[in-house]
C-alpha positions in Angstrom: 5.5 -15.8 32.5 4.2 -12.6 32.0 0.6 -11.3 32.2 -0.2 -7.8 30.2 -2.7 -5.7 31.6 -2.8 -2.4 29.5 -5.3 0.5 28.6 -3.5 1.8 25.5 -5.7 4.9 25.3 -5.0 6.2 29.0 -1.2 4.8 28.8 -1.6 2.4 31.6 0.3 -0.9 31.1 1.4 -2.8 34.1 3.6 -6.1 33.5 4.3 -9.0 36.1 7.1 -10.9 35.3 9.4 -13.5 37.4 13.2 -12.9 37.6 13.6 -15.7 35.4 11.5 -14.5 32.8 13.1 -11.3 32.5 16.7 -12.7 32.3 15.3 -15.1 29.4 14.3 -11.5 27.8 17.3 -10.0 28.1 19.1 -12.5 26.6 17.2 -13.0 23.7 17.0 -9.1 23.4 20.6 -9.1 22.9 20.4 -11.7 20.3 17.4 -9.9 18.5 19.7 -7.5 16.3 22.0 -10.4 15.1 19.3 -12.9 14.2 15.9 -11.8 13.8 15.9 -8.6 13.8 16.4 -6.6 10.2 15.5 -3.2 9.6 16.2 -0.4 6.8 14.2 2.9 6.3 11.3 1.2 4.4 10.9 -2.1 6.0 11.1 -4.3 9.3 10.9 -7.4 10.2 11.3 -8.7 13.8 9.9 -11.4 16.5 7.7 -10.9 19.3 9.7 -13.7 21.3 13.2 -11.2 21.3 12.3 -8.0 22.5 14.6 -5.1 24.5 12.7 -5.5 28.0 13.4 -1.8 28.5 10.7 -1.1 26.0 8.2 -2.5 28.2 5.3 -4.2 26.6 5.1 -2.3 23.4 7.7 -2.9 20.9 8.6 0.3 19.6 9.8 0.5 15.8 10.0 3.9 13.6 10.4 3.8 9.8 10.9 6.8 7.2 9.7 5.9 3.5 6.7 6.4 1.6 6.3 2.6 1.2 7.6 -0.4 2.7 7.0 -4.1 4.5 6.8 -5.1 8.1 6.6 -8.7 9.0 6.1 -9.7 12.9 7.0 -13.2 13.7 5.5 -14.9 16.8 3.4 -11.9 17.5 3.5 -11.6 21.3 2.1 -8.4 23.4 2.1 -5.4 21.1 4.0 -3.4 18.2 3.5 0.1 17.6 5.0 1.5 14.3 5.7 5.0 13.6 5.7 5.7 9.7 6.7 8.7 8.2 7.7 9.8 4.7 11.4 10.0 3.6 10.7 13.9 2.9 10.3 15.8 5.9 8.2 18.2 4.6 5.7 15.5 2.8 2.4 15.2 4.2 0.8 12.3 3.3 -3.0 11.9 2.7 -3.9 8.6 3.5 -2.0 5.1 4.9 -2.9 1.9 3.0 -2.1 -1.4 3.9 -2.4 -5.0 2.6 -1.9 -8.1 4.1 0.1 -11.1 3.0 -1.8 -14.3 2.4 -0.2 -15.9 5.5 -0.8 -12.9 7.8 -2.4 -14.2 11.1 -2.2 -13.4 15.2 -2.7 -9.9 15.0 -5.3 -6.9 14.9 -4.1 -3.8 13.2 -5.1 -0.4 14.6 -4.1 3.3 13.6 -4.1 6.2 16.1 -6.0 9.0 15.4 -6.6 12.1 17.5 -5.4 9.9 20.6 -7.7 6.7 20.1 -7.3 3.5 18.3 -9.1 2.9 15.1 -9.4 -0.6 13.9 -8.1 -0.9 10.5 -7.6 -4.6 9.7 -9.0 -7.8 11.9 -6.6 -10.6 12.8 -7.0 -13.1 9.7 -8.7 -10.5 7.3 -8.6 -11.3 3.6 -5.5 -10.8 2.3 -6.0 -9.6 -1.0 -8.1 -6.3 0.5 -6.0 -2.6 0.7 -7.4 -1.3 3.6 -6.6 2.9 3.9 -7.1 5.4 6.1 -7.1 9.3 6.1 -4.0 10.5 8.2 -6.1 13.9 9.0 -2.8 15.9 7.6 -0.4 14.5 10.1 3.4 14.2 9.5 3.0 10.6 9.1 1.0 7.7 10.7 1.2 5.1 14.0 0.3 2.0 13.6 -0.5 -0.2 16.6 -0.4 -3.9 16.5 -2.3 -5.9 19.4 -1.5 -9.6 19.2 -4.2 -12.0 19.7 -3.6 -13.9 23.1 -6.1 -16.8 21.7 -3.8 -17.8 19.0 -0.6 -19.9 19.2 2.0 -17.5 18.5 4.4 -20.2 17.7 2.5 -20.6 14.4 1.9 -17.4 13.6 3.3 -14.1 11.5 2.0 -10.9 11.0 2.6 -9.5 7.3 1.6 -6.6 5.4 3.1 -4.1 3.1 2.2 -0.1 3.3 2.4 3.0 1.4 1.6 6.5 2.8 0.1 8.2 -0.3 0.1 11.8 -1.6 -3.2 13.9 -2.5 -3.0 12.9 -5.9 -3.6 9.3 -4.8 -6.7 10.0 -3.2 -7.9 12.6 -5.3 -11.9 13.4 -4.7 -12.7 13.3 -8.6 -15.5 10.5 -8.7 -13.7 7.5 -9.7 -16.1 6.6 -12.8 -16.3 10.3 -14.2 -14.3 10.6 -17.4 -11.5 12.8 -17.4 -11.7 16.3 -18.7 -9.2 17.7 -21.3 -7.1 19.5 -18.4 -6.9 15.8 -16.3 -5.9 13.8 -19.1 -2.7 16.0 -20.0 -1.8 16.0 -16.2 -2.0 12.5 -16.1 0.3 11.8 -18.6 2.9 13.8 -17.0 2.3 12.6 -13.2 0.8 9.0 -13.7 2.8 6.1 -12.6 1.6 4.3 -15.8 1.0 5.8 -19.1 0.1 2.6 -21.8 -1.5 2.9 -25.1 -3.4 -0.6 -26.0 -6.2 -2.7 -26.6 -8.9 -4.2 -24.2 -9.0 -8.3 -24.7 -11.2 -8.6 -22.0 -13.1 -7.1 -18.5 -13.4 -9.3 -15.6 -15.7 -8.6 -12.5 -14.9 -9.7 -9.1 -17.3 -8.8 -6.3 -15.6 -10.2 -3.5 -13.0 -7.2 -4.1 -15.5 -4.8 -5.8 -13.3 -4.4 -8.8 -13.0 -5.1 -12.2 -9.9 -6.1 -13.8 -9.3 -4.8 -17.6 -6.8 -7.1 -19.6 -4.8 -4.9 -21.9 -3.1 -6.3 -24.8 -1.0 -4.9 -27.8 0.3 -2.5 -25.4 2.8 0.1 -26.0 4.3 1.5 -22.6 5.1 5.1 -22.5 6.0 4.9 -18.9 5.7 2.7 -15.7 7.0 2.1 -12.2 7.3 -1.2 -11.6 6.7 -4.2 -13.4 2.7 -4.4 -13.8 3.0 -4.3 -17.8 5.5 -7.4 -19.2 6.7 -7.6 -22.8 4.9 -10.7 -24.9 6.9 -12.8 -26.8 9.7 -11.5 -29.0 7.2 -12.3 -32.5 5.3 -9.3 -31.5 7.3 -7.0 -29.1 4.0 -5.6 -27.5 3.2 -5.5 -23.7 0.6 -7.0 -21.7 -0.9 -6.4 -18.2 -4.0 -5.8 -16.1 -5.7 -2.5 -14.9 -8.0 -2.2 -12.0 -11.3 0.1 -11.4 -13.7 0.0 -9.0 -16.8 -2.7 -9.8 -19.3 0.2 -9.6 -17.8 1.9 -12.9 -19.2 -1.2 -14.7 -16.5 -1.1 -17.2 -17.2 -2.8 -20.6 -14.5 -3.9 -23.6 -14.7 -1.9 -26.3 -13.1 -1.7 -30.2 -10.1 0.4 -30.7 -7.0 1.6 -28.8 -6.9 3.7 -25.6 -4.6 5.6 -23.5 -4.3 4.3 -20.1 -3.0 6.2 -17.2 -3.1 5.5 -13.3 -1.2 4.8 -10.2 0.7 1.7 -9.0 0.2 0.7 -5.5 1.1 -2.8 -4.2 2.2 -4.0 -7.6 -1.0 -3.3 -9.1 -2.1 -0.8 -11.9 -5.0 1.3 -10.6 -7.0 3.1 -13.5 -7.3 6.9 -13.5 -8.0 8.1 -17.2 -8.5 6.3 -20.3 -9.6 8.3 -23.4 -9.5 6.7 -26.6 -6.3 7.1 -28.3 -7.6 8.8 -31.4 -9.2 11.7 -29.2 -5.9 11.9 -27.1 -4.1 12.8 -30.2 -6.4 15.4 -30.8 -6.4 16.8 -27.5 -2.6 16.5 -27.6 -2.0 18.1 -30.8 -4.3 21.2 -30.0 -2.5 21.9 -26.5 0.9 21.6 -28.4 -0.3 24.1 -30.8 -1.4 26.2 -28.0 1.8 25.2 -25.9 -0.6 23.9 -23.3 1.4 20.6 -22.5 2.4 20.6 -18.8 5.4 18.5 -19.6 7.4 17.3 -22.3 5.8 13.7 -23.5 6.6 11.8 -26.8 3.4 10.0 -28.4 6.4 8.3 -30.8 
């Protein structure tokens, strides 16, 4: 058996193990890479029971990707994740994580200026997205501390992460309508660009979000399957877009051009001009050759 006494901020860690315990860890550590630990550049799955004894009480994992997932089975002691974008010159503006529904057994911290800052408590709401600024660092260091009071045999910690660039964390007020230049830029840089009508708007105070149901849509661009094609009879698309609850979004008649980013499989609204207003803006910008990218409205 082992007893961990650690002060992580001062890098003092002491472990007491029996010779039998060390032998067991060495045996399981050799099997980890064969059975229990899988990793690529973006995602990692491993077990707190099978670890390299030479690494000490804190298991170290390095990932190089802008988005991925982590699953830590039987959380024990601690796990440190170094998350870096796959482009060496890129400096993410923020780190966001979203826990899986069954995630239990460890709290999640982020290292900032040599200190640990709590990002997600053990057993936090899985539907909530937690974000924190990276302060211009090359990447992010995430520290998972196993809950010693939980039964690790029945626990597994899992979450998805994203390293967001500056455009995803813009300081533009979330509820302020986009101006002309922002709309033109949005059709070029957004993860999704969709023309459609609003069927319904539902409000969810527990998540501080409103959900816009978009129907009869035409998809110009999307990065994932947020918008799905309706039955063949109509040939249109259907999907949901999220926006902050504080914006007090209401359903309105007519068609809109929806643009925004996709995070954790959800569409987040950026700009939504009425489509007829966008057409006027587009033709005016085209006549003055002020379109920042090639975009077909047909």
